[in-house]
C-alpha positions, 0 to 999 in steps of 0.5 A, a space after each residue: 820669768 821667776 815666780 813665787 814658787 821658784 827657790 831662791 838660790 845662792 852660790 856657797 863656793 865654786 871652782 872650775 869644775 865643782 860648785 856648792 849652792 843652797 836654795 831657799 824652797 818655797 816651803 821654807 826648807 833650805 836645801 844644799 847641792 853639790 855639783 861635782 862634774 856630772 853628778 849633783 848631790 842634794 842634801 836637806 839641812 841635817 844631812 848637810 851639817 853631817 856632810 860638813 863634819 865629814 869634810 872637816 874630818 877629811 881635811 883634818 886627817 889629810 893635813 895631819 899627814 
């Protein structure tokens, strides 16, 4: 049973082994989560935005090779 205190979650993307999802927390904060096999990383919005910058740089550099 869901309550008003439960976060509202939404899947951003997923593959067979990995998943990215976000949660709208009861206090209004949005958190982001990466599930990588048996490891889950949790990010606040500012950290998530910086992580995305890093991921974009990795993709850009890998594509340039």
